[in-house]
TORGU-559186 format. One line per field, with one value per residue (C-alpha): residue in three letters; x, y, z. Coordinates in steps of 0.05 Angstrom, whole numbers, always signed. Each point is the difference from the previous one (the first is absolute). Layout:
! residues N
rest c(ALA_...)
X c(X_...)
Y c(Y_...)
Z c(Z_...)
//
This chain:
! residues 451
rest c(MET_ASN_TRP_GLU_GLN_LEU_LEU_SER_ASN_LYS_ARG_LEU_GLY_LEU_GLU_ASN_ALA_TYR_GLN_GLY_ARG_LYS_ASP_ASP_ARG_THR_GLU_PHE_GLN_ARG_ASP_TYR_ASP_ARG_LEU_ILE_PHE_SER_ALA_PRO_PHE_ARG_ARG_LEU_GLN_ASN_LYS_THR_GLN_VAL_PHE_PRO_LEU_PRO_GLY_SER_VAL_PHE_VAL_HIS_ASN_ARG_LEU_THR_HIS_SER_LEU_GLU_VAL_SER_SER_VAL_GLY_ARG_SER_LEU_GLY_ASN_ASP_VAL_SER_ARG_LEU_LEU_LEU_ASP_LYS_HIS_PRO_GLU_LEU_THR_ASP_THR_HIS_VAL_CYS_GLU_LEU_GLY_SER_ILE_VAL_SER_ALA_ALA_CYS_LEU_ALA_HIS_ASP_LEU_GLY_ASN_PRO_PRO_PHE_GLY_HIS_SER_GLY_GLU_LYS_ALA_ILE_ALA_THR_TYR_PHE_SER_GLU_GLY_LYS_GLY_GLN_TRP_LEU_GLN_HIS_TYR_HIS_ASP_PRO_ASP_THR_ASP_ASP_ARG_LEU_SER_ALA_SER_GLN_TRP_ASN_ASP_LEU_THR_HIS_PHE_GLU_GLY_ASN_ALA_ASN_ALA_PHE_ARG_LEU_LEU_THR_HIS_HIS_PHE_LEU_GLY_ARG_ARG_GLN_GLY_GLY_PHE_VAL_MET_THR_TYR_SER_THR_LEU_ALA_SER_ILE_VAL_LYS_TYR_PRO_TYR_GLU_SER_THR_VAL_ALA_GLY_THR_LYS_GLN_LYS_PHE_GLY_PHE_PHE_GLN_SER_GLU_ALA_ALA_ASP_PHE_CYS_LYS_ILE_ALA_ASP_GLU_LEU_GLY_ILE_ILE_ARG_HIS_ASP_THR_PRO_ASP_GLY_SER_LEU_HIS_PHE_ALA_ARG_TYR_PRO_LEU_VAL_TYR_LEU_VAL_GLU_ALA_ALA_ASP_ASP_ILE_CYS_TYR_GLU_ILE_MET_ASP_ILE_GLU_ASP_ALA_HIS_LYS_LEU_LYS_LEU_LEU_THR_ASP_GLU_GLU_THR_LYS_GLU_LEU_LEU_LEU_GLY_PHE_PHE_THR_GLN_GLU_ARG_ARG_GLU_ARG_ILE_LEU_GLN_ASN_MET_GLY_ILE_LEU_THR_ASP_VAL_ASN_GLU_GLN_ILE_VAL_TYR_LEU_ARG_SER_CYS_ALA_ILE_GLY_CYS_LEU_GLU_ARG_GLU_CYS_VAL_GLN_VAL_PHE_VAL_GLU_ASN_GLU_GLU_GLN_ILE_LEU_ASN_GLY_THR_PHE_GLN_GLY_THR_LEU_ILE_ARG_HIS_ILE_SER_ASP_ILE_PRO_ARG_ARG_ALA_TYR_GLU_ALA_CYS_GLU_GLN_THR_ALA_TYR_LYS_ARG_ILE_TYR_HIS_SER_LYS_ASP_VAL_VAL_ASP_ILE_GLU_LEU_ALA_GLY_PHE_GLN_VAL_ILE_THR_THR_LEU_THR_ASP_LEU_MET_ILE_GLU_ALA_VAL_THR_HIS_PRO_ASP_LYS_THR_TYR_SER_ARG_LEU_LEU_ILE_ASN_ARG_VAL_SER_ALA_GLN_TYR_GLU_ILE_LYS_ALA_ALA_THR_LEU_TYR_GLU_ARG_VAL_MET_ALA_VAL_LEU_ASP_TYR_ILE_SER_GLY_MET_THR_ASP_VAL_TYR_ALA_LEU_ASP_LEU_TYR_ARG_LYS_ILE_ASN_GLY_MET_SER_LEU_PRO_ILE_VAL)
X c(+0_+24_-20_-17_-55_-21_-22_-60_-52_-50_-69_-35_-60_+20_+69_-3_-31_+26_+51_+23_-25_+5_+15_+62_-26_+31_-46_+24_-19_-68_-5_+12_-53_-52_+9_-3_-67_-31_-57_+37_+58_-45_-33_+67_-10_-52_+37_+39_+76_+17_-36_-75_-20_+16_-37_+36_+69_+12_+37_+13_-54_+11_-2_+53_+43_-4_+19_+60_+22_-6_+44_+54_-8_+13_+65_+22_-15_+33_+64_+4_-12_+58_+48_-20_+10_+70_+14_-32_+4_-27_-69_-5_-54_-42_-55_+52_-2_-74_+8_-22_-67_-12_+15_-39_-63_+6_+8_-63_-37_+30_-56_-60_-22_-2_-70_-26_+30_+72_+29_-58_-45_+46_+1_-76_-11_+52_-23_-73_+16_+54_-30_-69_-68_+28_+33_-61_+19_+59_-48_-55_-22_-58_-25_-35_+61_+58_+21_+50_+65_+66_+54_+39_-61_-13_+72_-12_-57_+33_+64_-35_+54_-2_+59_-33_-64_+37_+24_-71_-27_+50_-11_-74_-44_-62_+20_-25_+58_-2_+38_+43_-19_+51_+38_+68_+68_+33_+57_-44_-43_+60_+28_-58_+2_+40_-11_+4_-34_-70_-35_+17_+73_-17_+0_-7_+28_-68_+35_-7_-3_-60_-66_-17_-44_+61_+52_-2_+10_+62_+28_-10_+37_+56_+10_+2_+50_+43_-12_+32_-47_+20_-14_-47_-15_-74_+5_-26_+15_+61_+43_+61_-14_-4_+61_-39_-43_+60_-3_-76_+8_+57_-41_-58_+46_+33_-64_-44_+54_+25_-68_-32_+51_-18_-74_+11_+35_-58_-48_+46_+13_+74_+33_+41_+65_-18_-18_+63_+45_-32_+9_+71_+19_+8_+63_+73_+21_+30_-63_-43_+38_-10_-75_-8_+36_-48_-59_+19_-30_-69_-37_-63_+9_-47_+44_+61_-33_-18_+73_+26_-51_+22_+73_-16_-40_+57_+50_-41_-13_+75_+16_-53_+24_+70_-23_-41_+57_+53_-45_-25_+26_-33_-65_+0_+17_-58_+46_-1_-29_-41_-16_+47_-9_+29_+65_+15_+60_+1_-17_-63_-22_+3_-37_-54_-7_-6_-58_-32_+5_-28_-57_-18_-1_-26_-40_-30_-24_-25_-72_-25_+31_-26_-70_-4_+24_-53_-56_+25_+4_-73_-24_+37_-18_-74_-2_+38_-47_-63_+25_+26_-68_-33_+41_-6_-75_-22_-73_-12_-37_+55_+53_-34_-2_+74_+19_-42_+40_+67_+26_-3_+76_+6_-15_-45_-43_+58_-8_+48_+3_+73_-16_-59_+41_+56_-51_-23_+73_+8_-60_+20_+74_-17_-40_+27_+0_-58_-41_+11_-20_-61_-23_+11_-43_-56_-1_-3_-56_+44_-13_-49_+8_-28_-56)
Y c(+0_+71_+66_+35_-50_-15_+72_+21_+54_-31_-11_-67_+9_+69_-13_+54_+55_+52_+32_+73_+16_+72_-6_-24_-66_-63_-58_-38_+59_-2_-73_+21_+55_-46_-49_+53_+27_-69_-30_-68_+37_+41_-64_-25_+47_-48_-65_-38_-1_-45_+25_+13_+69_+51_+19_+47_-16_+12_-55_-12_-17_-18_+73_+26_-61_+11_+74_-18_-55_+49_+50_-52_-26_+70_+4_-69_+17_+68_-28_-59_+48_+45_-58_-33_+65_+6_-72_+7_+73_-22_-8_+74_+14_-61_-9_-25_+69_-12_-64_+35_+20_-70_-36_+50_-9_-76_+1_+41_-54_-63_-14_+22_-72_-22_-18_+23_-26_-7_-67_-34_+25_-31_-67_+1_+8_-52_-52_+11_-33_-49_-24_+30_+2_+26_-66_-20_+53_-42_-50_+49_-10_+35_-51_+54_+45_-47_+53_-25_+20_-21_-29_+65_+41_-46_+11_+75_-8_-50_+43_+67_+52_+75_+14_-30_+36_+67_-12_-18_+63_+45_-32_-15_+32_+16_+48_+66_+14_-15_-58_-21_+13_+49_+2_-6_+0_-66_+11_+15_-60_-47_+27_-26_-72_-32_-71_+2_-66_-29_-39_-68_+14_+23_-70_-1_+71_+29_+59_+22_+64_+1_-37_-34_+59_+47_-49_+31_+70_-22_-35_+64_+40_-52_+0_+75_+7_-60_-38_-69_-59_-66_-66_-46_-74_+12_+68_+39_+74_+14_+62_+29_+55_+70_+35_+55_-52_-11_+73_-1_-64_+29_+63_-44_-46_+59_+35_-57_-31_+64_+33_-62_+3_+73_-16_-57_+48_+49_-57_-22_-68_+17_+38_+64_-37_-58_+48_+42_-61_-28_+66_+12_-69_+26_+38_-11_+17_+66_+21_-22_+46_+60_-17_-6_+67_+34_-35_+27_+69_-32_-8_-34_-75_+0_+52_-42_-60_+44_+23_-72_-23_+54_-20_-73_+15_+43_-55_-52_+46_+13_-74_-20_+53_-28_-72_+20_+37_-52_-55_+39_-51_-59_+39_+17_-72_-26_-42_+39_-42_+23_+70_+58_-3_-70_+25_+59_+0_-43_+48_+31_-67_-33_+59_-6_-75_+15_+48_-54_-52_+49_+20_-73_-18_+63_+37_-44_-51_+51_-8_+63_-18_-72_+24_+46_-56_-47_+51_+21_-72_-11_+64_-10_-74_+15_+57_-42_-59_+42_+38_-63_-33_+63_+2_-75_-1_+70_-18_-12_+56_+9_-1_+57_+41_-9_+14_+63_+33_-10_+61_-3_+7_-74_-50_-41_-23_-18_-55_-51_-31_+21_+72_+0_-30_+49_+57_-25_+1_+70_+22_-32_+17_+73_+6_+34_-37_+41_-7_-76_-6_+44_-40_-65_+24_+24_-65_-40_+43_+26_+72_+38_+67_+58_+35)
Z c(+0_-12_+31_-66_-15_+72_+13_-41_+11_-48_+30_-3_-46_-24_-29_-53_+42_+49_-45_+6_+70_+22_+75_+37_+28_-28_-19_+62_+44_-33_+21_+72_-4_-31_+57_+54_-25_-13_+40_+10_+31_+47_+23_+28_+59_+26_-13_+53_-6_+59_+62_+7_-24_+53_+62_+48_-28_-74_-37_-73_-50_-74_-21_+49_-15_-75_+7_+43_-48_-57_+36_+13_-71_-28_+40_-24_-72_+2_+33_-48_-59_+22_+8_-66_-37_+31_-21_-70_-23_-68_+34_+16_-53_+19_+52_+50_+31_+16_+40_+64_-32_-28_+64_+41_-42_+1_+76_+5_-39_+29_+50_-41_-13_+72_+26_+68_+65_-25_-18_+34_-56_-52_+36_+8_-75_-20_+50_-16_-67_+22_+66_+8_-33_-65_-17_-42_-52_-22_-30_-22_-72_-34_-52_-40_-11_+17_+50_+51_+35_-32_+44_-4_+19_+59_+23_-2_+50_+48_+2_+3_+10_+15_-44_-61_+18_+1_-71_-20_+32_-35_-69_+4_-53_+40_+55_-28_-48_-74_-30_+59_+71_+28_-66_+35_-32_-18_+49_+60_-14_-7_+66_+42_-26_+57_-24_-76_-16_-5_+55_-30_+19_+71_+30_+76_+7_-18_-34_-73_-39_-47_-11_-65_-16_-1_-28_-69_+29_+39_-61_-40_+53_+5_-75_-4_+57_-19_+65_-4_-6_+32_-33_+39_-15_-11_-34_+60_+1_+44_-7_+33_+50_-28_+33_+35_+36_+46_+22_+10_+41_+41_+17_+22_+41_+34_+18_+24_+44_+32_+6_+29_+56_+12_+0_+48_+47_-3_+17_+57_-30_+5_+57_-9_+10_-46_-56_+9_+0_-64_-37_+26_-25_-71_+17_+18_+71_-23_-37_+59_+47_-47_-6_+75_+9_-49_+32_+68_-16_-9_+65_-26_-11_-60_-34_+16_-35_-60_-5_+4_-51_-50_+10_-12_-63_-26_+14_-37_-59_-10_+6_-52_-49_+6_-11_-61_-34_+17_-29_-60_-50_+34_+7_-74_-18_+42_+43_+66_+56_+60_+24_+7_+76_+2_-32_+44_+47_+62_+56_-30_-29_+69_+30_-53_+14_+74_-16_-43_+56_+51_-45_-13_+73_+33_-53_-54_+51_+51_+22_-34_-67_+3_+19_-60_-45_+27_-8_-68_-24_+19_-32_-66_-5_+11_-51_-51_+9_-8_-61_-35_+11_-29_-64_-12_+13_-21_-10_+74_+36_+53_-54_-37_+64_+10_-72_-2_+55_-37_-38_-76_-3_+18_-55_+45_-60_-46_-51_+30_+69_+9_-16_+48_+57_-11_+1_+68_+25_-29_+39_+66_-3_-14_+65_+62_+66_+25_-63_-2_+74_-10_-61_+38_+57_-46_-40_+64_+28_+56_-19_-43_-37_+40_-38)
//
């Protein structure tokens, strides 16, 4: 792969438009602005990140997380851009100078496809088909139309993945914009596909990058940008990672791990000393002493944690930039293995792993987090079951009632079973936590609209 081809400001669905603009924004900055002003992005403010949505103590939701990831992503992109231009001055007149804008926009979009209630929502949808009542759809066959799910389509459902859903959302043709959903640039779209293969390649990892419905779109983007395609025994679509995915992934890794530690401190899941020690672990003894000296002027412990958090994020950002530039050749050849975080120097890597282990034991399995997962699982499973029943038996009275409350932007009455099921998942994954819970209560007769 080469940078000249990899970076394109063409827009999917409007490749020959947007020429000769009069203002100073680049096309990648326009991507960012489109996302900021979109309804799906606004809805992230009411979607769980890790902890239940806030009461008296404010913790991160999907919106604040995405904004922070975008900020770190911009820094990563800008720093990598500067070093690549020093290394390859012949790239001066290419889009390499805009890496910060591309990565920042992609970071803003990376969680758009996540359903309500965090990863519990993803699991609920996938297991509804693989373990729950939805298993019957695998063998569904309409004798009148020969309508059924292919093996690949069934894999999409049993491996339902928020990353693939984000790509679907950004490329879908029925979200209020003509010809291509958000009409994003090729480079921004490629940057969000963390797992560049279809669901048949996912195996037990449950991760993949695009549904069958968007496979042609991804292939078109990959061909345009020169992304390497790997050979597979059965011909399944499997590509090398687009290079900027590593920077988007690093920004996400940095933010969720460090910010989860800060949130846990706010919620008193971690003590002051435990939190300080975890964050100081990223530095050499000499650097620790300077940080502690600077921290001494802060009398409020929360401000001290904020300062340590910013130092830790800065350390990880610099380390990831260095790893990316040092491994540029492998990344462009599609042979780089693992994440950037796993290749940073020993001291910050061990500190990051300590944060991971602490989060796993003390945060992700805390009572509040598990309770929201249990509740979310029940809500999403119930809504999925009712809506799947409605689109597969649309002539039933109750089915018509459910279908009639779905917005026209969702293709709930599409011609094929796969399209109808995907429309249901579009509808449910687009809900906020509060909307999903409210709908669940109304459907179950637990609450009624106030007239």
